[in-house]
LUMVEX-794235 format. One record per atom (N, C-alpha, C): residue number from 1; residue in one letter; atom name; x, y, z. Coordinates in nm, 4 decimals. Layout:
% LUMVEX-794235
i,aa,at,u,v,w
NUM,A,CA,X,Y,Z
...
//
This chain:
% LUMVEX-794235
i,aa,at,u,v,w
1,M,N,6.6382,10.7163,10.4972
1,M,CA,6.7517,10.7342,10.4039
1,M,C,6.8482,10.6221,10.4229
2,A,N,6.8874,10.5526,10.3218
2,A,CA,6.9683,10.4328,10.3196
2,A,C,7.1146,10.4893,10.3353
3,D,N,7.1951,10.4046,10.4121
3,D,CA,7.3342,10.4406,10.4357
3,D,C,7.4164,10.4128,10.2999
4,A,N,7.5213,10.4879,10.2912
4,A,CA,7.6120,10.4636,10.1741
4,A,C,7.6887,10.3299,10.2042
5,P,N,7.7221,10.2636,10.0943
5,P,CA,7.7996,10.1371,10.1234
5,P,C,7.9273,10.1742,10.1846
6,R,N,7.9733,10.0900,10.2721
6,R,CA,8.1005,10.1194,10.3396
6,R,C,8.2177,10.0683,10.2715
7,Q,N,8.3322,10.1428,10.2653
7,Q,CA,8.4474,10.1128,10.1928
7,Q,C,8.5411,10.0458,10.2949
8,D,N,8.6143,9.9485,10.2385
8,D,CA,8.7165,9.8877,10.3200
8,D,C,8.8266,9.9927,10.3425
9,P,N,8.8664,10.0175,10.4752
9,P,CA,8.9599,10.1236,10.5000
9,P,C,9.0982,10.1042,10.4444
10,D,N,9.1287,9.9711,10.4178
10,D,CA,9.2693,9.9397,10.3593
10,D,C,9.2751,9.9576,10.2158
11,S,N,9.1577,9.9564,10.1489
11,S,CA,9.1606,9.9856,10.0012
11,S,C,9.1695,10.1327,9.9726
12,S,N,9.2537,10.1667,9.8852
12,S,CA,9.2633,10.3092,9.8491
12,S,C,9.2925,10.3232,9.7003
13,V,N,9.2623,10.4409,9.6457
13,V,CA,9.2778,10.4671,9.5041
13,V,C,9.4129,10.5363,9.4843
14,S,N,9.4759,10.5130,9.3765
14,S,CA,9.5943,10.5917,9.3610
14,S,C,9.5616,10.7252,9.3175
15,V,N,9.6681,10.8196,9.3230
15,V,CA,9.6331,10.9652,9.2865
15,V,C,9.5899,10.9736,9.1405
16,R,N,9.6594,10.8968,9.0614
16,R,CA,9.6230,10.8976,8.9143
16,R,C,9.4833,10.8380,8.8819
17,G,N,9.4325,10.7594,8.9790
17,G,CA,9.2911,10.6982,8.9643
17,G,C,9.1831,10.7753,9.0272
18,L,N,9.2100,10.9037,9.0717
18,L,CA,9.1046,10.9848,9.1332
18,L,C,8.9954,11.0143,9.0396
19,P,N,8.8674,11.0219,9.0890
19,P,CA,8.7660,11.0740,9.0006
19,P,C,8.7686,11.2245,8.9956
20,V,N,8.7014,11.2843,8.9099
20,V,CA,8.6902,11.4340,8.8997
20,V,C,8.6262,11.4982,9.0248
21,R,N,8.5308,11.4283,9.0743
21,R,CA,8.4585,11.4609,9.1903
21,R,C,8.4159,11.3429,9.2755
22,G,N,8.4040,11.3593,9.3984
22,G,CA,8.3515,11.2555,9.4836
22,G,C,8.4397,11.2185,9.6056
23,R,N,8.3838,11.1354,9.6920
23,R,CA,8.4484,11.0972,9.8217
23,R,C,8.5419,10.9805,9.7805
24,V,N,8.6690,10.9899,9.8316
24,V,CA,8.7668,10.8894,9.8043
24,V,C,8.8617,10.8637,9.9282
25,V,N,8.9276,10.7510,9.9132
25,V,CA,9.0355,10.7240,9.9987
25,V,C,9.1593,10.7017,9.9068
26,C,N,9.2652,10.7860,9.9276
26,C,CA,9.3812,10.7669,9.8349
26,C,C,9.5001,10.7625,9.9186
27,H,N,9.6132,10.7237,9.8541
27,H,CA,9.7421,10.6972,9.9183
27,H,C,9.8513,10.7575,9.8295
28,G,N,9.9589,10.8228,9.8894
28,G,CA,10.0635,10.8822,9.8225
28,G,C,10.1677,10.9492,9.9097
29,Y,N,10.2674,11.0044,9.8557
29,Y,CA,10.3682,11.0777,9.9167
29,Y,C,10.3600,11.2231,9.9016
30,I,N,10.3918,11.3009,10.0019
30,I,CA,10.3904,11.4447,9.9859
30,I,C,10.5160,11.4936,9.9095
31,E,N,10.4930,11.5580,9.8006
31,E,CA,10.6005,11.6130,9.7129
31,E,C,10.6453,11.7510,9.7602
32,S,N,10.5556,11.8327,9.8007
32,S,CA,10.5945,11.9665,9.8493
32,S,C,10.4915,12.0188,9.9399
33,V,N,10.5317,12.1167,10.0259
33,V,CA,10.4321,12.1839,10.1194
33,V,C,10.4488,12.3321,10.1027
34,T,N,10.3403,12.4062,10.1240
34,T,CA,10.3394,12.5553,10.1135
34,T,C,10.2982,12.6158,10.2447
35,Y,N,10.3904,12.6963,10.2995
35,Y,CA,10.3585,12.7618,10.4289
35,Y,C,10.3083,12.9024,10.3982
36,P,N,10.1877,12.9406,10.4369
36,P,CA,10.1404,13.0766,10.4077
36,P,C,10.2010,13.1871,10.4877
37,P,N,10.2323,13.2986,10.4242
37,P,CA,10.2879,13.4136,10.5065
37,P,C,10.1835,13.4638,10.6127
38,A,N,10.2292,13.5298,10.7071
38,A,CA,10.1487,13.5729,10.8206
38,A,C,10.0436,13.6765,10.7736
39,T,N,10.0646,13.7369,10.6600
39,T,CA,9.9654,13.8358,10.6123
39,T,C,9.8566,13.7804,10.5324
40,N,N,9.8664,13.6469,10.4892
40,N,CA,9.7630,13.5861,10.4167
40,N,C,9.6724,13.5039,10.5073
41,V,N,9.5652,13.4554,10.4465
41,V,CA,9.4684,13.3783,10.5229
41,V,C,9.5345,13.2387,10.5473
42,A,N,9.5099,13.1904,10.6737
42,A,CA,9.5720,13.0592,10.7088
42,A,C,9.5181,12.9458,10.6239
43,A,N,9.6023,12.8878,10.5384
43,A,CA,9.5552,12.7708,10.4540
43,A,C,9.6908,12.6975,10.4243
44,F,N,9.7254,12.5914,10.4974
44,F,CA,9.8468,12.5190,10.4731
44,F,C,9.8075,12.4126,10.3649
45,S,N,9.8986,12.4120,10.2602
45,S,CA,9.8641,12.3111,10.1542
45,S,C,9.9915,12.2248,10.1209
46,A,N,9.9577,12.1123,10.0650
46,A,CA,10.0602,12.0213,10.0240
46,A,C,10.0267,11.9527,9.8893
47,V,N,10.1275,11.9034,9.8201
47,V,CA,10.0989,11.8376,9.6879
47,V,C,10.1304,11.6937,9.7103
48,V,N,10.0416,11.6081,9.6900
48,V,CA,10.0623,11.4626,9.7001
48,V,C,10.0738,11.3902,9.5653
49,V,N,10.1690,11.3014,9.5475
49,V,CA,10.1978,11.2231,9.4256
49,V,C,10.1718,11.0814,9.4608
50,D,N,10.1588,10.9991,9.3545
50,D,CA,10.1418,10.8522,9.3663
50,D,C,10.2560,10.8014,9.4338
51,H,N,10.2380,10.6819,9.5025
51,H,CA,10.3404,10.6094,9.5662
51,H,C,10.4189,10.5396,9.4645
52,E,N,10.3659,10.5148,9.3290
52,E,CA,10.4471,10.4640,9.2264
52,E,C,10.4966,10.5735,9.1326
53,A,N,10.4927,10.7006,9.1735
53,A,CA,10.5270,10.8067,9.0879
53,A,C,10.6705,10.7965,9.0308
54,V,N,10.6810,10.8533,8.9073
54,V,CA,10.8114,10.8489,8.8451
54,V,C,10.8900,10.9811,8.9043
55,P,N,11.0170,10.9605,8.9233
55,P,CA,11.0951,11.0704,8.9738
55,P,C,11.0872,11.1981,8.8884
56,A,N,11.1069,11.3109,8.9500
56,A,CA,11.0767,11.4359,8.8786
56,A,C,11.1742,11.4595,8.7616
57,K,N,11.3104,11.4100,8.7734
57,K,CA,11.4094,11.4305,8.6783
57,K,C,11.3663,11.3624,8.5512
58,S,N,11.3117,11.2465,8.5529
58,S,CA,11.2757,11.1767,8.4238
58,S,C,11.1575,11.2436,8.3569
59,R,N,11.0708,11.3064,8.4383
59,R,CA,10.9628,11.3778,8.3775
59,R,C,10.9937,11.5019,8.3156
60,E,N,11.1045,11.5718,8.3477
60,E,CA,11.1481,11.7008,8.2958
60,E,C,11.2357,11.6878,8.1694
61,S,N,11.2368,11.5721,8.1077
61,S,CA,11.3130,11.5613,7.9903
61,S,C,11.2487,11.6429,7.8846
62,G,N,11.3199,11.6984,7.7896
62,G,CA,11.2766,11.7871,7.6888
62,G,C,11.1840,11.7161,7.5898
63,P,N,11.1146,11.7968,7.5011
63,P,CA,11.0278,11.7357,7.4043
63,P,C,11.1089,11.6435,7.3093
64,A,N,11.0329,11.5487,7.2564
64,A,CA,11.0874,11.4532,7.1556
64,A,C,11.1251,11.5308,7.0283
65,P,N,11.2208,11.4917,6.9530
65,P,CA,11.2578,11.5649,6.8400
65,P,C,11.1449,11.5832,6.7349
66,A,N,11.0558,11.4843,6.7271
66,A,CA,10.9465,11.4980,6.6350
66,A,C,10.8339,11.5974,6.6746
67,E,N,10.8371,11.6303,6.8090
67,E,CA,10.7372,11.7279,6.8579
67,E,C,10.7828,11.8720,6.8569
68,S,N,10.9112,11.8934,6.8301
68,S,CA,10.9604,12.0345,6.8212
68,S,C,10.9229,12.0926,6.6903
69,G,N,10.9182,12.2302,6.6943
69,G,CA,10.8859,12.2964,6.5713
69,G,C,10.7486,12.3640,6.5719
70,A,N,10.7275,12.4408,6.4757
70,A,CA,10.5955,12.5274,6.4777
70,A,C,10.4738,12.4340,6.4371
71,A,N,10.4928,12.3313,6.3656
71,A,CA,10.3849,12.2488,6.3326
71,A,C,10.3160,12.1740,6.4504
72,A,N,10.4027,12.1427,6.5592
72,A,CA,10.3545,12.0777,6.6629
72,A,C,10.2809,12.1676,6.7552
73,A,N,10.3248,12.3018,6.7590
73,A,CA,10.2658,12.3969,6.8500
73,A,C,10.1335,12.4408,6.7966
74,A,N,10.0985,12.4515,6.6720
74,A,CA,9.9744,12.5119,6.6251
74,A,C,9.8787,12.3894,6.5962
75,P,N,9.7582,12.3973,6.6370
75,P,CA,9.6545,12.3008,6.6044
75,P,C,9.6208,12.3024,6.4524
76,P,N,9.5832,12.1904,6.3928
76,P,CA,9.5556,12.1950,6.2471
76,P,C,9.4368,12.2865,6.2289
77,A,N,9.4250,12.3425,6.1105
77,A,CA,9.3247,12.4394,6.0729
77,A,C,9.1930,12.3700,6.0754
78,G,N,9.0875,12.4360,6.1270
78,G,CA,8.9528,12.3790,6.1397
78,G,C,8.9226,12.2873,6.2533
79,S,N,9.0257,12.2521,6.3360
79,S,CA,9.0055,12.1576,6.4481
79,S,C,8.9563,12.2516,6.5696
80,R,N,8.8743,12.1856,6.6547
80,R,CA,8.8365,12.2569,6.7685
80,R,C,8.9446,12.2551,6.8718
81,R,N,8.9477,12.3650,6.9459
81,R,CA,9.0453,12.3771,7.0596
81,R,C,8.9904,12.2979,7.1784
82,Q,N,9.0832,12.2189,7.2338
82,Q,CA,9.0451,12.1359,7.3416
82,Q,C,9.1005,12.1844,7.4709
83,R,N,9.0341,12.1553,7.5870
83,R,CA,9.0825,12.2004,7.7152
83,R,C,9.2057,12.1205,7.7476
84,P,N,9.2886,12.1814,7.8166
84,P,CA,9.4099,12.1019,7.8599
84,P,C,9.3696,11.9934,7.9566
85,S,N,9.4384,11.8784,7.9560
85,S,CA,9.4035,11.7717,8.0417
85,S,C,9.4454,11.8093,8.1800
86,L,N,9.3821,11.7440,8.2802
86,L,CA,9.4216,11.7623,8.4327
86,L,C,9.5509,11.7002,8.4574
87,P,N,9.6270,11.7731,8.5459
87,P,CA,9.7521,11.6989,8.5844
87,P,C,9.7152,11.5811,8.6823
88,A,N,9.6897,11.4677,8.6238
88,A,CA,9.6364,11.3548,8.6968
88,A,C,9.7263,11.2939,8.7874
89,D,N,9.8560,11.3292,8.7842
89,D,CA,9.9532,11.2601,8.8780
89,D,C,9.9779,11.3368,9.0058
90,R,N,9.8953,11.4480,9.0225
90,R,CA,9.9225,11.5258,9.1489
90,R,C,9.7746,11.5568,9.2196
91,L,N,9.7895,11.5692,9.3459
91,L,CA,9.6651,11.6070,9.4224
91,L,C,9.7022,11.7210,9.5166
92,R,N,9.6418,11.8273,9.5125
92,R,CA,9.6641,11.9329,9.6170
92,R,C,9.5717,11.9096,9.7359
93,V,N,9.6246,11.9164,9.8574
93,V,CA,9.5594,11.8987,9.9809
93,V,C,9.5659,12.0289,10.0535
94,V,N,9.4518,12.0826,10.0952
94,V,CA,9.4489,12.2141,10.1696
94,V,C,9.3835,12.1927,10.3066
95,W,N,9.4553,12.2428,10.4108
95,W,CA,9.3945,12.2430,10.5406
95,W,C,9.3634,12.3989,10.5744
96,L,N,9.2328,12.4292,10.5624
96,L,CA,9.1884,12.5711,10.5820
96,L,C,9.2004,12.6067,10.7270
97,G,N,9.2420,12.7225,10.7643
97,G,CA,9.2476,12.7651,10.8981
97,G,C,9.3784,12.7149,10.9740
98,R,N,9.4699,12.6567,10.9029
98,R,CA,9.5876,12.5982,10.9711
98,R,C,9.7110,12.6753,10.8946
99,R,N,9.8082,12.6974,10.9672
99,R,CA,9.9382,12.7502,10.9106
99,R,C,10.0412,12.6410,10.9045
100,R,N,10.0171,12.5331,10.9765
100,R,CA,10.1053,12.4182,10.9830
100,R,C,10.0267,12.2951,11.0323
101,V,N,10.0557,12.1740,10.9842
101,V,CA,9.9957,12.0431,11.0293
101,V,C,10.1115,11.9588,11.0718
102,P,N,10.1204,11.9290,11.1976
102,P,CA,10.2276,11.8493,11.2580
102,P,C,10.2377,11.7132,11.1756
103,G,N,10.3620,11.6850,11.1416
103,G,CA,10.3933,11.5519,11.0743
103,G,C,10.3767,11.5587,10.9208
104,I,N,10.3246,11.6631,10.8708
104,I,CA,10.3065,11.6809,10.7245
104,I,C,10.4206,11.7604,10.6728
105,D,N,10.5197,11.6852,10.6101
105,D,CA,10.6354,11.7391,10.5474
105,D,C,10.6669,11.6714,10.4203
106,A,N,10.7540,11.7174,10.3400
106,A,CA,10.7907,11.6586,10.2090
106,A,C,10.8397,11.5183,10.2425
107,G,N,10.8089,11.4148,10.1612
107,G,CA,10.8586,11.2785,10.1810
107,G,C,10.7688,11.1953,10.2686
108,T,N,10.6750,11.2521,10.3370
108,T,CA,10.5770,11.1705,10.4305
108,T,C,10.4770,11.0925,10.3407
109,E,N,10.4576,10.9696,10.3745
109,E,CA,10.3632,10.8879,10.3118
109,E,C,10.2348,10.8913,10.3955
110,L,N,10.1231,10.9196,10.3133
110,L,CA,9.9908,10.9417,10.3728
110,L,C,9.8835,10.8673,10.3143
111,R,N,9.7712,10.8307,10.3878
111,R,CA,9.6513,10.7851,10.3389
111,R,C,9.5514,10.8915,10.3656
112,L,N,9.4725,10.9403,10.2624
112,L,CA,9.3832,11.0563,10.2861
112,L,C,9.2429,11.0194,10.2552
113,Q,N,9.1524,11.0739,10.3150
113,Q,CA,9.0043,11.0454,10.3038
113,Q,C,8.9306,11.1736,10.2885
114,G,N,8.8582,11.2007,10.1826
114,G,CA,8.7816,11.3313,10.1734
114,G,C,8.7177,11.3378,10.0440
115,M,N,8.6614,11.4598,10.0184
115,M,CA,8.5999,11.4934,9.8870
115,M,C,8.7056,11.5585,9.7998
116,V,N,8.7006,11.5087,9.6754
116,V,CA,8.7909,11.5554,9.5712
116,V,C,8.7099,11.6454,9.4810
117,T,N,8.7691,11.7628,9.4463
117,T,CA,8.7158,11.8504,9.3440
117,T,C,8.8253,11.9140,9.2651
118,V,N,8.7885,11.9805,9.1514
118,V,CA,8.8899,12.0413,9.0709
118,V,C,8.8967,12.1900,9.1026
119,R,N,9.0095,12.2393,9.1464
119,R,CA,9.0243,12.3823,9.1741
119,R,C,9.1400,12.4380,9.1076
120,D,N,9.1289,12.5389,9.0246
120,D,CA,9.2404,12.5974,8.9464
120,D,C,9.3142,12.4900,8.8574
121,G,N,9.2320,12.3953,8.8018
121,G,CA,9.2940,12.2995,8.7190
121,G,C,9.3606,12.1791,8.7744
122,L,N,9.3602,12.1760,8.9202
122,L,CA,9.4258,12.0677,8.9892
122,L,C,9.3239,11.9947,9.0843
123,P,N,9.3250,11.8621,9.0757
123,P,CA,9.2476,11.7851,9.1803
123,P,C,9.2828,11.8419,9.3207
124,T,N,9.1843,11.8755,9.4004
124,T,CA,9.2075,11.9304,9.5209
124,T,C,9.1104,11.8640,9.6355
125,M,N,9.1701,11.8447,9.7565
125,M,CA,9.0948,11.7946,9.8651
125,M,C,9.1069,11.8871,9.9850
126,F,N,8.9964,11.9393,10.0361
126,F,CA,9.0086,12.0275,10.1509
126,F,C,8.9786,11.9578,10.2817
127,N,N,9.0588,11.9897,10.3839
127,N,CA,9.0397,11.9403,10.5161
127,N,C,9.0221,11.7881,10.5237
128,P,N,9.1092,11.7053,10.4663
128,P,CA,9.0871,11.5691,10.4651
128,P,C,9.1184,11.4999,10.5999
129,R,N,9.0638,11.3819,10.6201
129,R,CA,9.1102,11.3049,10.7227
129,R,C,9.2424,11.2380,10.6670
130,Y,N,9.3353,11.2202,10.7592
130,Y,CA,9.4625,11.1684,10.7046
130,Y,C,9.5235,11.0758,10.8175
131,E,N,9.6042,10.9873,10.7598
131,E,CA,9.6804,10.8967,10.8430
131,E,C,9.8239,10.8959,10.7900
132,I,N,9.9156,10.9155,10.8770
132,I,CA,10.0629,10.9221,10.8392
132,I,C,10.1032,10.7715,10.8462
133,L,N,10.1511,10.7155,10.7303
133,L,CA,10.1859,10.5804,10.7157
133,L,C,10.3391,10.5719,10.7441
134,S,N,10.4212,10.6682,10.6913
134,S,CA,10.5703,10.6642,10.7221
134,S,C,10.6186,10.8085,10.7142
135,H,N,10.7268,10.8313,10.7864
135,H,CA,10.7860,10.9639,10.7893
135,H,C,10.9227,10.9526,10.7386
136,Q,N,10.9697,11.0476,10.6535
136,Q,CA,11.1120,11.0463,10.6021
136,Q,C,11.2002,11.0767,10.7076
137,E,N,11.3155,11.0048,10.7184
137,E,CA,11.4134,11.0334,10.8301
137,E,C,11.4898,11.1580,10.7916
138,E,N,11.5271,11.2338,10.8866
138,E,CA,11.6117,11.3481,10.8725
138,E,C,11.7513,11.3170,10.8390
139,Q,N,11.8092,11.3774,10.7396
139,Q,CA,11.9479,11.3394,10.6968
139,Q,C,12.0467,11.4334,10.7360
//
């Protein structure tokens, strides 16, 4: 069996450039973390965004005036309904069997390596290898 071609460890894909499935090395910042309650299965998760990501306040601007109204909400008659596009600017990372991962907090810059799949409409990576590149200072 032939070995897979080796990737340069310094080359990484942006979160927006992730494939739908496959092994990747990507780079980004942790936007948020979720701590599971003691009654749930241990699965620590974080949401990673691109290192070039646009701040959340500029993304939350309301719809453009041309898009508001009933005509924009309803698809034209006779057109096929399309699946919603994937939120390509976010990656969910899940560490199964862990309630906390030391060093993984909001604002931390990471390089992740693992298999990407789509779970609940969001690109997801389970139990990735990770490298902490920088850590946000406490304020």
